[in-house]
C-alpha positions in Angstrom: -17.5 16.8 -26.3 -19.0 15.0 -29.4 -20.9 11.8 -29.3 -17.9 10.0 -30.9 -15.6 11.3 -28.2 -17.9 10.0 -25.4 -18.1 6.7 -27.2 -14.3 6.5 -27.4 -14.1 7.1 -23.7 -16.8 4.6 -23.0 -15.0 1.9 -25.1 -11.6 2.7 -23.5 -12.9 2.5 -19.9 -14.9 -0.6 -20.6 -12.3 -2.5 -22.5 -8.8 -1.9 -21.1 -9.4 -3.6 -17.8 -12.5 -5.6 -18.8 -11.0 -8.9 -17.7 -10.5 -7.7 -14.2 -14.0 -6.0 -14.2 -15.5 -9.3 -15.3 -13.8 -11.1 -12.5 -15.0 -8.6 -10.0 -18.6 -8.7 -11.4 -18.7 -12.5 -11.4 -17.4 -12.9 -7.9 -19.8 -10.1 -6.7 -22.7 -11.9 -8.3 -21.8 -15.2 -6.7 -21.3 -13.4 -3.4 -24.9 -12.3 -3.3 -26.1 -15.9 -2.9 -22.9 -17.3 -1.4 -24.5 -18.1 1.9 -27.2 -20.1 0.1 -24.6 -21.9 -2.0 -22.7 -22.9 1.1 -26.0 -24.2 2.6 -26.6 -26.3 -0.5 -23.1 -27.7 -0.8 -22.3 -28.3 2.9 -24.6 -30.7 4.6 -23.2 -29.7 8.0 -24.9 -26.3 7.6 -28.4 -27.9 7.1 -30.5 -28.9 10.1 -34.1 -29.3 11.1 -35.5 -26.5 13.2 -36.0 -27.8 16.7 -36.8 -24.6 18.6 -37.4 -20.9 18.3 -35.0 -19.4 20.9 -31.3 -19.1 20.0 -29.3 -20.6 22.9 -26.3 -18.4 23.0 -25.1 -19.7 26.4 -25.1 -23.3 25.3 -23.2 -22.6 22.1 -20.5 -20.6 23.9 -20.2 -23.2 26.7 -19.9 -26.1 24.3 -17.2 -24.4 22.3 -15.2 -23.6 25.4 -15.7 -27.2 26.7 -14.6 -28.9 23.5 -11.9 -26.4 22.5 -10.6 -24.9 25.7 -7.4 -23.7 24.1 -9.2 -21.7 21.5 -10.3 -18.0 21.6 -13.9 -17.6 20.7 -14.2 -14.4 18.5 -17.9 -14.3 17.6 -21.0 -16.4 17.0 -23.5 -15.4 14.2 -27.2 -15.9 14.3 -28.2 -18.5 11.7 -29.2 -17.0 8.4 -32.3 -19.1 8.1 -34.2 -21.2 10.7 -33.0 -24.4 9.2 -29.4 -23.4 9.1 -26.6 -23.8 11.6 -25.0 -20.9 13.5 -21.4 -20.2 12.6 -18.7 -19.3 15.2 -15.2 -18.0 14.5 -12.5 -19.5 16.8 -8.8 -19.1 16.8 -6.7 -22.3 17.5 -3.1 -21.8 18.5 -2.0 -24.5 16.1 -4.7 -24.5 13.4 -5.4 -20.8 13.1 -8.9 -19.4 12.3 -11.5 -22.2 12.4 -15.2 -22.1 11.8 -17.5 -24.1 14.1 -21.0 -25.1 13.1 -23.5 -25.2 15.9 -27.1 -26.1 16.4 -28.5 -22.7 17.5 -31.4 -24.2 19.5 -29.5 -26.9 21.5 -26.0 -25.4 21.3 -24.6 -28.7 20.1 -21.4 -28.6 18.0 -22.1 -30.1 14.5 -18.7 -29.7 12.8 -15.5 -27.6 12.7 -13.5 -26.6 9.6 -10.9 -24.1 8.4 -12.2 -20.6 8.3 -11.8 -20.4 4.5 -13.5 -23.8 3.8 -16.5 -21.8 2.6 -17.7 -20.4 -0.8 -19.1 -17.4 1.0 -15.8 -16.5 2.7 -13.5 -17.0 -0.3 -15.8 -15.3 -2.8 -16.5 -12.3 -0.6 -12.7 -11.8 0.0 -12.0 -12.2 -3.7 -14.7 -9.7 -4.6 -13.8 -7.0 -2.1 -10.1 -7.4 -1.7 -8.8 -9.7 -4.5 -7.7 -11.9 -1.6 -5.0 -9.4 -1.0 -3.6 -9.6 2.6 -2.7 -5.9 2.5 -4.7 -2.9 1.2 -7.0 -5.0 -1.0 -9.6 -2.3 -1.1 -7.2 -0.2 -3.2 -7.0 -2.9 -5.8 -10.8 -3.3 -6.2 -12.1 0.1 -5.1 -11.0 2.0 -8.3 -13.2 -0.3 -10.4 -16.3 1.2 -8.8 -15.2 4.6 -10.2 -14.5 3.0 -13.6 -17.9 1.4 -13.6 -19.5 4.7 -12.7 -17.5 6.5 -15.4 -18.6 3.9 -17.9 -22.2 4.4 -17.0 -22.0 8.2 -17.4 -20.2 8.1 -20.7 -22.7 5.5 -22.0 -25.6 7.9 -21.3 -23.8 10.8 -22.9 -22.9 9.0 -26.1 -26.4 7.4 -26.4 -28.8 10.2 -27.3 -32.4 9.8 -26.2 -31.4 6.6 -24.5 -34.8 6.4 -22.7 -36.4 5.4 -26.0 -34.1 2.3 -26.4 -35.5 -0.2 -23.9 -37.0 -2.4 -26.6 -34.7 -1.7 -29.6 -33.1 -5.1 -30.1 -31.8 -5.5 -33.7 -32.1 -9.2 -34.6 -32.0 -9.2 -38.4 -29.2 -6.8 -39.1 -26.1 -9.0 -38.7 -24.1 -10.2 -35.7 -22.4 -6.9 -35.0 -25.7 -4.9 -34.9 -27.2 -7.6 -32.7 -24.5 -7.6 -30.1 -24.4 -3.8 -30.1 -28.1 -3.5 -29.6 -28.1 -6.2 -27.0 -25.4 -4.3 -25.1 -27.5 -1.2 -25.1 -30.8 -2.9 -24.2 -29.2 -4.9 -21.3 -27.5 -1.7 -20.1 -30.7 0.3 -20.1 -32.7 -2.4 -18.2 -29.9 -2.7 -15.6 -29.3 1.0 -15.4 -30.5 1.4 -11.9 -28.5 -1.6 -10.8 -25.2 -0.4 -12.4 -25.7 3.0 -10.8 -26.3 1.4 -7.4 -23.3 -1.0 -7.6 -20.9 1.7 -9.0 -21.9 4.3 -6.3 -21.6 1.9 -3.4 -18.5 0.3 -4.9 -16.9 3.8 -5.2 -17.9 4.6 -1.7 -15.9 1.7 -0.3 -12.8 3.3 -1.8 -13.7 6.7 -0.5 -14.4 5.3 3.0 -11.0 3.5 3.0 -9.2 6.7 2.1 -11.1 8.7 4.8 -10.3 6.0 7.4 -6.6 5.8 6.5 -6.1 9.5 6.9 -7.5 9.2 10.4 -11.0 10.7 10.0 -13.7 9.0 12.0 -17.1 9.3 10.3 -19.1 7.3 13.0 -18.7 9.0 16.3 -20.3 6.1 18.3 -18.5 3.4 16.5 -18.4 0.8 19.3 -15.8 2.9 21.3 -14.3 0.9 24.1 -14.5 3.0 27.2 -12.1 1.1 29.4 -13.0 1.1 33.1 -10.4 1.1 35.8 -9.1 -2.4 36.5 -7.0 -1.8 39.6 -9.5 -3.4 42.0 -10.1 -6.5 39.9 -8.4 -9.8 40.3 -6.1 -11.2 37.6 -8.8 -13.7 36.7 -12.5 -12.8 36.8 -15.6 -14.7 36.0 -17.2 -13.8 32.7 -20.9 -12.9 32.3 -22.8 -15.5 30.2 -23.7 -14.1 26.8 -27.4 -14.3 27.7 -26.9 -11.6 30.4 -25.2 -9.3 27.9 -27.9 -9.9 25.3 -30.6 -9.1 27.9 -28.9 -5.8 28.6 -28.5 -5.1 24.9 -32.2 -5.8 24.2 -33.2 -3.4 27.0 -31.8 -0.5 25.1 -34.3 -1.0 22.2 -38.0 -1.4 21.8 -37.3 -4.1 19.3 -34.0 -5.8 18.8 -32.9 -9.0 17.1 -29.4 -10.1 17.8 -27.3 -10.8 14.7 -23.8 -11.3 16.1 -22.2 -11.6 19.5 -18.5 -10.7 19.7 -16.9 -12.2 22.8 -14.3 -10.5 25.0 -10.7 -11.8 24.8 -9.6 -10.3 28.2 -10.9 -7.9 30.9 -10.2 -4.9 28.7 -12.5 -5.9 25.9 -16.3 -6.0 26.2 -19.1 -8.0 24.7 -20.0 -6.3 21.4 -23.5 -7.2 20.3 -24.9 -6.1 16.9 -28.4 -6.6 15.6 -31.5 -5.4 13.8 -34.4 -3.1 14.8 -37.6 -2.2 13.0 -35.7 0.2 10.8 -35.2 -1.7 7.4 -32.3 -2.1 5.1 -29.4 -1.0 7.3 -26.9 -3.6 8.3 -26.5 -5.0 11.8 -23.5 -2.8 12.4 -25.9 0.1 12.6 -27.1 -1.0 16.0 -24.3 -2.0 18.4 -24.2 -2.4 22.1 -20.9 -2.8 24.1 -21.1 -4.2 27.6 -18.5 -4.9 30.2 -18.0 -8.6 30.3 -17.6 -8.8 34.1 -19.9 -6.2 35.6 -22.5 -6.0 32.8 -22.2 -2.2 32.8 -23.3 -0.6 29.5 -20.2 1.0 27.9 -21.5 2.4 24.6 -24.6 2.4 22.5 -25.1 3.0 18.8 -28.6 3.3 17.3 -29.7 3.9 13.7 -32.3 6.3 14.9 -29.7 8.5 16.6 -27.2 8.6 13.7 -26.6 11.3 11.1 -27.3 10.8 7.4 -23.7 10.1 6.7 -23.5 7.4 9.4 -26.7 5.8 8.2 -25.3 5.8 4.6 -22.2 3.9 5.9 -24.5 1.1 7.2 -26.7 1.2 4.1 -23.9 0.6 1.6 -23.3 -3.1 2.3 -27.0 -4.2 2.2 -27.6 -2.2 -1.0 -24.4 -3.5 -2.7 -25.2 -7.2 -2.0 -29.0 -7.1 -1.8 -28.9 -8.5 1.7 -31.7 -6.7 3.4 -35.1 -8.3 2.6 -34.6 -12.1 2.2 -34.1 -14.4 -0.6 -36.3 -12.7 -3.2 -34.3 -9.5 -3.1 -31.1 -11.6 -3.4 -32.5 -13.3 -6.4 -33.2 -10.0 -8.1 -29.6 -8.8 -7.3 -28.3 -12.1 -8.6 -30.1 -11.8 -12.0 -29.0 -8.2 -12.5 -25.5 -9.2 -11.5 -25.5 -11.7 -14.3 -26.7 -8.9 -16.6 -23.7 -6.8 -15.5 -21.4 -9.7 -16.2 -22.9 -10.1 -19.6 -22.4 -6.3 -20.3 -18.7 -6.8 -19.7 -18.5 -9.8 -21.9 -20.6 -8.3 -24.7 -18.4 -5.2 -24.7 -15.4 -7.5 -25.5 -17.4 -9.2 -28.2 -18.4 -5.9 -29.8 -14.8 -4.8 -29.9 -13.7 -8.1 -31.5 -16.3 -7.7 -34.2 -15.1 -4.2 -34.8 -11.4 -5.3 -35.3 -12.2 -8.6 -37.1 -11.0 -7.5 -40.5 -7.9 -5.6 -39.3 -4.7 -7.3 -40.5 -2.3 -7.6 -37.6 0.1 -10.1 -36.2 -0.4 -9.2 -32.6 -1.7 -11.7 -30.2 -5.4 -11.8 -29.1 -4.6 -10.2 -25.7 -2.5 -7.5 -27.3 -5.3 -6.7 -29.8 -8.0 -6.5 -27.1 -6.3 -5.0 -24.1 -3.1 -3.5 -25.5 -0.5 -2.6 -22.8 -3.2 -2.7 -20.1 -2.9 -6.5 -20.3 0.3 -6.3 -18.2 -1.5 -4.5 -15.4 -4.2 -7.1 -15.5 -1.7 -9.9 -15.3 -0.1 -8.3 -12.2 -3.5 -7.8 -10.6 -4.5 -11.4 -11.2 -1.3 -12.7 -9.7 -2.5 -11.3 -6.3 -5.6 -13.6 -5.9 -3.7 -16.5 -7.6 -0.9 -16.4 -5.0 -3.2 -15.6 -2.1 -5.6 -18.3 -3.2 -2.9 -20.9 -3.4 -1.9 -20.0 0.2 -5.5 -20.3 1.3 -5.9 -23.6 -0.5 -2.8 -24.9 1.3 -4.2 -23.7 4.6 -7.6 -25.3 4.1 -5.9 -28.6 3.3 -3.5 -28.3 6.2 -0.4 -28.3 4.0 1.3 -25.4 5.8 4.1 -26.0 8.3 2.7 -25.6 11.8 3.8 -26.3 15.3 2.6 -29.7 16.5 1.0 -30.5 19.8 3.4 -32.3 22.2 1.6 -32.3 25.5 -1.2 -30.9 27.7 -0.7 -30.5 31.4 -3.4 -29.6 33.9 -2.7 -26.7 36.2 -4.6 -24.4 38.6 -4.2 -20.7 38.1 -5.5 -18.6 41.0 -7.8 -21.5 41.9 -9.2 -21.7 38.4 -8.7 -24.8 36.3 -6.4 -24.4 33.4 -3.6 -26.1 31.5 -0.3 -25.7 29.8 -0.2 -26.4 26.1 3.2 -27.4 24.7 3.8 -27.4 20.9 7.0 -27.9 18.8 8.2 -26.7 15.5 11.7 -27.1 14.2 14.1 -26.7 17.1 11.8 -24.7 19.4 9.0 -25.5 21.8 6.1 -23.1 22.4 4.4 -22.9 25.7 0.9 -21.5 26.0 -1.3 -20.9 29.1 -5.1 -21.4 29.0 -8.1 -21.4 31.3 -10.8 -24.1 31.1 -13.5 -21.9 32.7 -15.4 -19.0 31.3 -12.9 -16.5 32.8 -11.2 -13.4 31.7 -7.5 -12.5 32.3 -6.4 -9.0 33.2 -4.2 -7.6 30.4 -0.8 -8.1 31.9 2.7 -9.0 30.9 3.1 -12.7 31.3 6.5 -14.3 31.5 8.0 -17.7 32.2 10.9 -17.5 34.7 13.5 -20.2 34.6 15.4 -21.5 37.7 18.4 -19.4 36.8 16.3 -16.2 36.8 16.0 -15.8 33.1 12.6 -14.3 32.1 11.1 -15.4 28.8 8.2 -13.2 27.8 5.0 -14.5 26.3 4.6 -12.9 22.9 3.4 -13.5 19.4 5.4 -16.3 17.8 3.5 -16.6 14.5 5.9 -19.0 12.9 5.1 -21.6 15.5 2.1 -20.8 17.7 -0.8 -18.4 17.2 -1.5 -16.3 20.2 1.0 -15.4 22.9 3.5 -18.1 23.9 6.9 -18.5 25.4 9.5 -19.9 22.9 11.9 -22.4 24.5 14.9 -24.4 23.6 14.7 -28.1 24.5 17.2 -27.6 27.3 15.0 -24.9 28.9 12.0 -27.3 29.4 13.5 -28.8 32.5 14.6 -25.4 33.9 11.1 -23.9 34.3 10.4 -22.3 37.7 7.2 -20.2 37.6 4.8 -18.1 35.6 4.6 -14.5 36.5 1.9 -11.9 35.6 3.0 -8.3 35.9 0.9 -5.1 35.6 2.6 -1.7 35.6 5.9 -3.5 36.6 4.2 -4.9 39.7 3.8 -8.6 40.2 0.1 -9.5 40.3 0.2 -13.3 40.3 2.9 -15.9 40.4 2.4 -19.6 39.7 5.2 -22.2 40.3 5.2 -24.9 37.7 8.4 -26.7 38.5 6.4 -29.7 39.7 4.1 -29.9 36.7 4.6 -33.0 34.7 5.7 -31.7 31.3 8.5 -34.2 30.7 8.8 -35.4 27.1 
C-alpha cells in the first residue's frame, strides 16, 4: 500500500470512534491513580500508622460483631501504611458495602456503598463501560483499534525514528498540530504499544474464557472434600491460621487479599506477592479449607508457564501498578499524552475540513454515521451510571428492616431477620458467631405443612430468604435443613417472638 493509503486508514481508525477512544483513555489515565485520588478525597481512608503487623483476625471479628447479618467477601491489605484497609461486605438490605478498617487495631472506621469510590467507578467505566453484561466486548475492541492505529501510523510515517524533535512551530496552526501529534506519538510509542497489546489481550482472554478454555490450570480450583461427617454448623478457622498456612508455602509471601468462605464448601482464598516482581497478587494464590486448615490448592508464579505468567502480568503493565507511586506517575503522564493524541487527531481533522462548505452538523462532519454507534455506546455508561448514582444515594426501592429476633441454632447464637417490601415479608437466618453452614436446602415449614424454600429474592432481600405473605407470619412452625433429601437439622421457631 502507498503512504497515502496507510494515512487514510490511520485517519479513519483514529477518527470514527475517537470520542469513545477518548473516554476510554481518560478513564484509564484516572484509573492509574484512582486509589490515590480516593485517599486524597476521602478522609476516612487516611490514618496514622500505629503498628507494623496487619491484624486480620481483629478486622474480621469486628465486621462480624457489628454487622452479623452481612457476608464478608474479602479484606484487602492497605495500599500504603497510612491508609485504611477495605473490606467488601454484602448486606441483605443495602447490597454491596465497603467497610474501612484500621489494619493495625482492626477497628471499623466507616462503611459506605461499594460504588462510593472514584477507584471503583472509574475502573468499571474504563474496563466495562459500567455495563452489567459483557462489558469487555464493548471496550476490548478498542485495544485492537489502538494497536491498528499505531501500526498504520508507523507505516505512513517514513523514517519515523528521525522525528522525535521535529516540532514545527512557525509554519501555521495546521502544521503545528500535525507535528505535535507526530512528536507526542513518537515519545509515547512504547506506552501506546503496551496499552494496546494488553488491552487487546483482555478481549482475547474473554473470548477464550467464554468458549470454555482454561488457560491457568491451577486457577484456585476448589477441591471440595467430603462433608458427610461434618455437622451442619462448624467453627471457622480464624484468618490468621489460614494466613500462617499460606505463608508456609513460600519462602517470602506478603498477603494482599483474604477472601473469606461463605459456607463449608468454599475455602479461604489468599493471594499475595513474593519476591518475583511485576506480576499481580493473583499469580500467587493459596486455597485452604476453612474448618480443618487443610491445603486444597496452591498456585505459584515460579511454577507457571509463560502464558500463565503473562495473564498475571497484563494488569500491572496496563495500569502501572507494580512498583509504587513513581511508576504510577509515569503511567499517568503518558496516559495524558495518549488522551492528547486522541484530541489532537480531532483538531487536525477539523483544520483539514475547515474550508469545506457543508451544512452538516459538527458531529456529522467529524464522525459521520459512526456517531450513531458512539451515541448507543455512551448510553450504556450513562444508564448504568444513573443506576449506581441512585444506589449510592440509597434512592432504590429496597426491603426495610422490620424486626430482629434472637435464636439458637444447633447451640450456636443466631437471629432471624425480617424485612418487608410491598406486600411481602422476607425472612433471613443468620449466625452471630464465626461459623460455617453446610450447603443444604433450607426451608421454612408452616403449621399446615406448607414448605417455603429459602431462595434468592432479589427484589426484596439479597441472599437467600423465605418470602411470606402477612398471614403466614403467625403460621410458622420450624426451620428445616436438608441435604440429599435427608433432614440434617430442624429448629422449631413457633415460640420465637416475631409478632409485628
